[in-house]
N, C-alpha and C positions, 0 to 999 in steps of 0.2 A: 504493500500500500504506500509506503513512504517513497519508493522508487517511482511509482506511477505519479504520485503527487508532485514530485520534483520535476517531472518531465513536462508538466503543463506550462502553458505560456503565462505571461505576467498577469493578464486579466483573470484567467481561470484560477491561477495560484492565489490571487488575492481573494476571490470569492470563496474558494474552498477553505482558506485559512480563517476567514471571518466566520464561516459556518462552523468550523471546528471550534473556534474560540467561543461562539455562542453556546454550542452544545456543552463544552466543558464548564462554562460559567453556570449553566442551568444545573448541571450535576453538583457543582460546588455549593450553589445556594440551597439545593434540596438537602444535601448532607449537613450543611450548617443549620438548616431549619430543624433537622432531626436531632442533631447532636447538641446544639447550643442550649436549648431550654433545660436539658437534663444533665449538662456537664459544665456547671459553672466553676470558675476558677478563683474567685475572690469572695470576701465576706459579704459585700453588699449585694452581689448578684445571687449568691446562695440564699441570703435572707429574702430576697425578692421571690425566688422560686419557692422557698418554703412558705412564705406568706400566702402565695397563690394556692399551694397545696393544703395549707392548714385551714382553708375556708370550709373544706368538707370534713377534715379529720379533727378539727378543733385542737390544733397544736399551736398555741400562741408562742411567739418568739419574744423573749424578754431581753432587753439590752443588758450588756455587761456593766458591772459597777467596779470602778477602780479608784475611788477617792481616798482609800486608806488600805493598809495591808490587810486589815480584817475583811473589808469588802472584797478585795481581790482574791484572798484565800477562800472565802466562803463562796464566791462566784465560781471559782475553779471546781470546788467539790460539788456544787449544785449542777453545773454543766456536765461533770463526770457522771453523775447518777443518771441524768437524762440521756447521756451518750450511751450508757450501758443498756438502758431500756430500748433505745432506738436500734442498737445493734442486735439485741435479742429479737425484736420484732422483724428486723430485716433478714435475719438468719432463717426465720420460719417462712417468710414469703417476701421475695424481692419485689419492689415497686419503685417507680420514679419518685413518688412523694416521700417515701422513707429514705431513699438515697439523697434527696434534696435536704431532708432534715439532718441526716448524718453529716453532709457537707457543711451545713450551717454550724452545727455543734463543734466540729473539728476546727473550723475557722475561728469560732469564738474562743476555743481553748488556746489556739495559737495566738490570738490577739492579746492574750494576757502576758505574753512574753515580749521583751524588748528585742526586736530584730533589726534595729536601726543600723547595726554594724555589719549586717549581712547584705551582700549584693541583691538588688531588687529581683533579679532573675531567679534567685535561689531561696527567697524568703519563705515561700509556701512549703517547699520540701523540708527546709531546715526547721520551720515551725512545727510541721507534723511530726518529724522525727524527735524533736525536743519534747513535744507534747506526750508522745508515747513513753519517753523516759520518765517524765514527771508523773505520769499515771502509774508506772511501775514503782517509782520511788515512794510516792505518797500512799500507795497501796500496800507497802511493806513496813514502813516505819510507824511509830506511835505518833499520832497527830495531837497537837495541843487543842484545848477547848477554845471556843470562840472568844470567851472572856479574857483569855491569856494573850490574845493577839492585839496589838496596838490598833486603836481606832483613830479617827481624825483628830480627836481632842488631844491625843498624845503628841501631836506634832505642831501644836499652836505656838510653842516656844521656838523662837528662831535659832536658839542654840542647839536644839535637838536635831540629831542626824536623821534624815529620812530613810533609814535602812532597818529592815527587820529580817532576821535569819530564822528559818524554820529549825526548831530544836533538833539537835543530833544530826544535822545535814549541812552541807555547804550551800544549800539553796537559799537565795536571798530575794526578798521583795523590797524594792527601793523606789524612791521618788525620781521621776524623770525631770531633769532640770532644763532641758532645751528640746527644740524640735516640735513637731506637730502634736505630740502627746505630752507636752510639758505640764507638770503638776499631777499626773497620774502615777499610781503605784503599780509597777509591773515586776514580773520575775526578771531579774537583772540579765544583762547581755552576757555575763560570764556563765549563766546557766547552760548555755550551749556547749561550753567546754567542761564545766564541773559535773554536769549531770551524767554523761557517759562514764566518767571515772568513778563516781560514787556508786552508780548502779552495778558496776562490775564487782564491788565488794559486798553487795547485799542481794545479789540476784538469786542466791540460794534460799533466801527467806520466802515463806509462803505469801502469795498475793491475795489480798482481800478484794473480792469482786463477786458480783451477782452472776457473772458469766463463768462458764466452765473453761477458763483459760489459765495458762501458767505464766504468760508474759504478754504484755501489750506490744512490746517491740517485735515479737515473733508472730503475733496474731494479725495486727493491722496490715502488714505487707501482703497477707493472703486475701485481703478484702478485694472484691471485684464489683464493678458497677452493674446496673440492671441489664445492660446489653449483653453481658457475659452470662450464659446459662449456668445455673448452679451445678447441673449434671456434668458440664465440661470441666469445672474445677475439681469435682470429686473423682472423675475418671482419669485425670492426669496422673501418670506414674509418680510414686512418692519421691524418687530421686530428683524429679524436676521441681518439686516443692521446696527443695533446699535453697537456703538464702545465699545469694552471691551478690556482692555490692549492695547489700541491704534490700534486695529484691529477689523474689523467687525466680529460679532459672527459666521456668516456662514463660513468665511474663517478659523476661529479657529477650527470649527467642521470638516471641510474638511481636514485640516492639521492633526488633531488628528486621523482621519480615516486612512490617509496614514501611519502614524506612527504605528497604530495598525496592519495594513496589513503587513508592513515590519517586525514587531516583530513576527507575526505568521509565516512568511516565515523562518525567522532565527531560531525560536524555532523548527519548523518542521525539518529543516536541522540538527539541533543539536541532535534531538532525533534519527534520522536515522544514524548518523555518530558516536554516542557514545553509550556505554553500551553493545557492542557486545564483549563478552569475548573470542569468538572463533578466532578472528583475531590476528595477530602478533602485536608486539610493533610497528614495522615499519609501518605497514598498519594503525594502530590506529593513529599514529602521522600524517600520510598523510591525513586521514579523518578529523583530527582536523583543517586542513587549510581551509576546505570548508566554514564553517559558517562565520569566520571573513572576508574572501575574498568577500563573497556575501554581508556582512554588509557594507564593504567599497564601493562596487559598488552601493548599494542602497543609501548610503550617497551622492555619487556623482550625482545620479539621482535626489533624493528628493531635494537637495540643490537648483539647478536651477529652478526646477518645483515650489517649494514653494516660492522662492524669486522673480522669474520673470514671473510666470504664475498666481499663486494664489495671489501673491504680498501682503504678509503680511508686517506689519510695526510696528514700535514702540517697546514697551516692549515685546510683544509676539514674534516679529521677533528676538529680542535679545535672548529670551528664546530658540526658535527653533535653532538658530545658535549655541548656547552653547550645546544643545543636539546633534546636528549633528557633531560638532567638537569633542565633547567628545566621541561619538560613533566611529568616524573615528580613533582617536588616540588610543582608547582602542582596537579596532579591529586590527589596525596596529601593536600595541604591541603584540596582540595575534598571529598575523601572524608571527612576528619575533620570538616569543617564540616557536611556533609549527615548524617553518622552521628550527630553530637551533636543536631542538630535533630530527626532521626527519633526518637532515644531520648526526648527531652523531649516531642515530640508524642504518642508512644505513652503516656507518663505522663498527659498532658492528656486523651487520649481516654477515660480512665476516666470512668464515669458520675458519679463523685463530684465532678468538676471541670467546671463549666460552661464552654463554649467562650469566652465573653466575660467571665468573671469576673476579679477581680484576681489570684487565684491562677494562672490560666492565663496572663495577661499577664506576671506576674512570673516564672513558669517559662520563658516564652519569652525574657524579659530575661536570666535566668541562662544559658539555652542560648546566646544570642548572645555574652555575655561569655566563657563557657567556650570557645566556638568561636573567638572572636577571639584569645584567648590561645594556643590550640592551633595555629591557623593561623600566628600570628607565630613560634612556636617552630619549626614545620616549615619555614617559609620562611627562617628564620635559619640552620637547618642546611643548607638548599639553597644559600643564598648563601655559607656557609662552604665548602661543597663546590666551588663555582665559583671560590673564591679570594678572595672578599670578606671582609675581617676583621671580620665583624659582631660576634662576641663580644668582640673586642678593643676595638671602637668602643664597645660597650655598657659595658664595664668602665672605659673612659677618658672617659666622658661628663663626669663631674665637674660643673663649673659649667654646661656646656652642658645637662646633664640637668636641672639646676635651672631653667634658662631654659625648657626644653621643658615642664617640669611647670607653671611659671607660665603658659605660653601656653595649655595645655589645662585650666587651672584651672576655667573655667566648665563645660566638659564633665564634668569629674570631680565638680563640685558637683551638677550635674543628675543624674549617675549615682547619687551617694550619696543625693540627695533621693528618687530612685525607690525605693531600698532602705528609706529611712525611712518612706515612705508604705506600703510593704509590711509593715514591722514594726509600726508604730503602727496601721495600718488606719483612718485617720480617715474614709476613704471607700472605696467599692468601685465597680467598674464597674456602672453602672445606677442609682447613688444620686443622688437629687435634693438639691442642697446650695446654700448661699450661701457665697461666698468674696469678700472685699473688698466691693465694691459691685455685684457681679454674681451672677447666679443661673443655674443650669443643671443638666443631668444628665451625670454622668461617662460618657464613651463609651470612652475608651482611656487606659491608663497605660503609656507607652512608656519607652524608655531615656533620652530627653532631655526629653520633655515629657508633660504630661497634656492630653488633649483633652476639652472639655466642650461639650455641645450647649446653647446659650443658649435663652432663652424665645422669641427671634425666629427660632429654628431655624438660627442661624449656629453655626460651630465656633469656640470660643475655645481657643487653644493656649497653655498656661502652662508655662514651664520648671519642672521638678520641684523645683529648689532654692527657687524663689520660692513655689511652691504649698505646699511643706512648711512654710514659715514663716508662711503666712497663717492668720488666724482663720477656721476653716471651720465652718459650721453645717450639720450633716448631718440633713436632715429624715427620711431613711430610718430613723434610729435612734429616732425618737419613737414611743411606743406609743399616745398619744392626742394630739388636736389642740386647741389653746387657742382658746376663744371669749372675747374680751375687748371690752367696750364701756362707755361712760359715757353714761347716759341723763339728760338735763336736763329737769326738770319746772318748770312755771311757778311763780313766787313766790306766786301766789294759792292754791296748793295748801295745804290745811289739814294739820296734823300727822297727824290720823287718816286722811285721804286718802293721805298719804305712807306711813303704816303699812300701809294696805290694799294699795297698789301693791307694797311690799316683800314682804308676806306672800304675795300672789298670784304674784309672780315666783318666789319660792322654791318655792312649791307647784308651779308649772309646771315648773321645772327638775328638782325631785325626781321628778315624775311622768313626765318625758320618758324613753322607753325607750333613747334613744341618748346620754343625758348621764350621766356618772359621778357618782353621788350623793355620793361622798366628797369631791368637789372643788367642790361648789356653794358659791359665795360671792357673795351679793347684798347690798350694804350701802349705806346712805346715807353718801356719802363726803365731802360738804362743800357749802358755799354758793358757787356760781359767780358770775360777774359778772352773769348774767341768768337763773340757773337754780338749782334744787335738784338737785344731782348725785347720781345713783345709780350706783355702780361694779358692773359685772357681770364675774365671772371664773368660767367653768366649762370643763370639758373634754369634748369630743365623743369618743365611743368609735368612732373610725375612723382609718384610715391611708391614705385615698384622697381626693384633692383634691376631686373633684366631689361625693362624698358629704358631705365636710366642709362645703362651701358650701351644700349643700341643707339640712343640719341647721341651720347658722347662719341661713339665710334663714327657716326654720320658726320657730325660737325668737324671732327678732327680730319676726316678724309677730305672734307670740303676746304679746310684750311690748307691742306697739302696742294690741292688743285690751284688755290689762289696764289700760293707762293710760286708754283711752277709757271702760272700765267704771267706773273710779274717779271719773269726772267731772272729772278734771284734764286737762292738756294738755301738749304738749311746748313747752319754751321755745326761743326762737331769739334769737341775738345781734343784735338790731336795735332801732331806736327808731321807735315808731309814734305819730303824732299823730292822736288820735281827735276827729273833729268831730261827734260825735253821742253818743247814749246808748249805753253799753256794756251788752250783755245780761248780761255777767258769767258766772259759772260756772253749770253746770246744778244748780239748787237741789234737784230731786228726787233726782238721783243722789248729790249731796253728802250729803243727809240719810240716804240708804240706806247709804252708806259709813260715815258717823258712827255710825249705829245698829249696824252690823255690828261695828265695833271696840269700841263700848261693851258690846255683848253678849259679845264675847270677854273683855273686862276683868271683867265682872260674874261670868262663869262660871269665871274663872281659866284661860282658854284663850288668853290673849294671846300670840302666837308671837314674843315678843321676849325675849331676844336671838336665840332660834332655835326652830324646831319641835322637838317631842319626837321620840324615836326611833319611838314607835308611830305618830305622825302621818306621819312621813316614810315609814315602811314601808307605811302605808295609801295614801300618794300614789303610791308607786313604780309606774311603768308604766301608770297609769290614763288618761293622755292618749292619744288616737289619733294614731299616727304610722306611716306618712304620714297626713296629715289626711284627714278625711272628704271623699270625692269625688275623691281623688287617683287618677290612672291607675295608680299603683303599688300601690294598696290591694289586698291579697289576693295579691300576688306572693310566691312562695315565697322565704323568707329563706335565705341561706347562712350560713356560719360567721361569727362575730364580729358577728352581727345586721346584716349588710349585705345589702340586697335584691339578689336575683339579677337580672342584666340591666342594671345601671347601667353607663354608659360609664366605662371604667377609666382613671384617671390616678394610678397608685400612686407612692409616694415611693421605692420601690426594687424591683428585679427579684427580690430575695430576700426570702422571708417572714421576719418577726420573731417569735420565740417570746416571748409575753408571760408574765412571771413574776407570779404572784399572791402576795399577802401570806399569811404563815402564819396570822396571827391578825387578826381584825377589830378596829379601834380602838374605844375606849370611845364610847358613844353621845353623850355630851356634847361629845366632841372632834371629831366627824366634820366639822362645818361648817368648822372651821379647819384641817383636815388639808392639808398642803402638796401641791401638784400633783406627780404622779409623772412 
């Protein structure tokens, strides 16, 4: 069934998982409805159950009185007598009402003991165990008369110590000085330690009881709830009735069997809700909620069943309580973690947030941080419930906390670095950038580090703290791409030839449909060691690498044609020894270039220092690009003048909206306009 379930598609998997969850929750609620009314775990709930049952059976519940040692001691003996009567009736015929009455009486007896020093998770078991020992001790020693026990009047003097010891025993009843039960007289907290030791010395004495028992400590562990048939208990072999860890062996085996069944159910749920790579992130996080929810439900079911039906006791009961409470808080922390991830994945699933964008990664980062904080709080409460002083330790860390903070400083720095990257947004996932002496595309921004795909296709992982401090060049933010070069002409080039080259280069750049006219700058920049240097700086209107290099290749080849047309040539940094006649420059072409420049000068059309606005407007877009004969000639163009069908190597996965200037610059200033 599990294999078939996993083979379904995402939609079917979701529907089947929801149906399975609904079915399991119905079973859980039915079992809780059956077990909970008859298996109460604390005094108040037991009293409520007994009050409901006593309507028909006329069994009133009287509150315990602890205002003096006399009242506390008398209350204990009175409840003991009622407890014996209830057990006698229960042994003759099991019923839910009598079981509820027994639960109330045992909780009342345990309420007469100071259990404030016992972890909350173990208080009921320790209270029941200590109650059985007190019943054994007080049923074997000679008890004082009521008049010999101090009353409330005996403690009116402030100098009187609020302590009374039962004669011939180490058992003391003392006044509680702080806490929720301040001012009450209870059996002291040291009774938990002194009672077992004292009982070992008097256990050979006969027990005074209306029941036919030899020891309360051996009889109470054999008690079972109304869901366990009496015939089952009687037919169990005698060796399995032996006490091990303060609990009969058969009860231990039955409890372990229930734990194994619960573990198998949870494991099966985990297998069918995990490991399916076909489902989305959101669906996966939803499925992750199912196993911990069922674990919590099973813990709520097994707790009352084990405690009030199987009725385990002593050290084994303490062990099972620790297991159940641990499972509950771990599962609750799991639910909190999965619920937070599900909430954030639901937000990310919005069409406005791309799956691999920086916003999505930062939302997941926030989800993990929130989940970690919530899980730590839940586990801290769980540890406190088990008796570990977590909150006291956290409050008293002091210098130790400072040392821990220093130890995790790199982790905190990287965490803060991730938030800085999110707030400043120097890069996004998918952006191509330079950082340090490396270049690559951002693939992931995590909690600790940022992953970048280098040009050699390797992954570079950089701690967020270091990456946030780097000088980052984000190519994805550029709206145009710079073409910059220095052209060196031979020193034999005449001034008019040089002017011809400059003019034709400017004309070519202004005429090129993929060059920004406002950024054209072609200038004679200086005299080099072996060349007349012309500096070229123009911007190509593209944001895609392959298209940029195609444009650059085209304009450089046109520059080569212009230099050849002028009759000049490219200089090269070398020394040449000529052993023959030098043909020199092309005389015909030189004369043509000279005549052209003289004609411009004579007609007042010399394009220096720049072309006029009318000339540039006439030049714009007149060159053929792609050049004549290109296989891309005639291909339909897309937006931004980029030919459709080019191999794509964008600077970013996200399109950049280009802002246009509100007003055009003055005509005379266009050549010198700074690059955008």
